[in-house]
C-alpha positions, 0 to 999 in steps of 0.5 A: 390926374387919372391914369388915362390923362397920364398915359395921354401925356406920355404918348404925346411926349414919345410922339414928339421925341420921335418926330424930333429924331426924324427931323434930325435924321432928314436934316443930316441926310440933306446936308450929307447929300447936298455936298456931292452928287450921286455920280461924284460919290460913286467916282469917289468910292471907285477911286478909293477902292482902286487905290486900296486894291493897288496898295494891297497888290503892291504890298503882296508883289514885293520883290516879284517885279520880274514876274509881274513885268512878264505877266503885263507883257504877255497881256499886252501881247495878247491884246496886240496879237491881231496886228502882229499876226497881220504884219507877220503874215503880210511879210511872208506872203510878200516873200512867197509869190510862187503859190497860186492865188485863190482865183487860179486854184478855183479855175483849175478845180473847175476845169478838172471837175468839168473834164470829169463830168464830160468823161462820165456823161459820154456813153461807153462803147459797146463791148464786142461779142465773142466771135464763134468762129474763133478757134479755142486754144488747147486747154480752154475747156471751161464751158 
């Protein structure tokens, strides 16, 4: 056998082994993907990650349960702040009815503004000139 034939047989054996390895990988991939869908695998990974995070958090929390309860309560109050404030402001507005509503305030402001405009648009009376026949008081020599 010549060197060329020997090289040809080695290359063919190498090609066949690479093809067998590729087919085995494809078969393994098909079997691993056939059991679960993409969404199911994603949910499984997220669930596993959440469980691991919860376990780590519970280990680190230890005896600091009071601090965690206060933190969770503060977060709950933060998310519920709008309804709480609305209820509180509604109660105080029911108790205090002496304040005028917005329409009354706007009407009184409009009336005051109109009165000021009327005063500004009226012509001023002419200032009377001094009468030359009026005698000057003693000590009025300012001319």
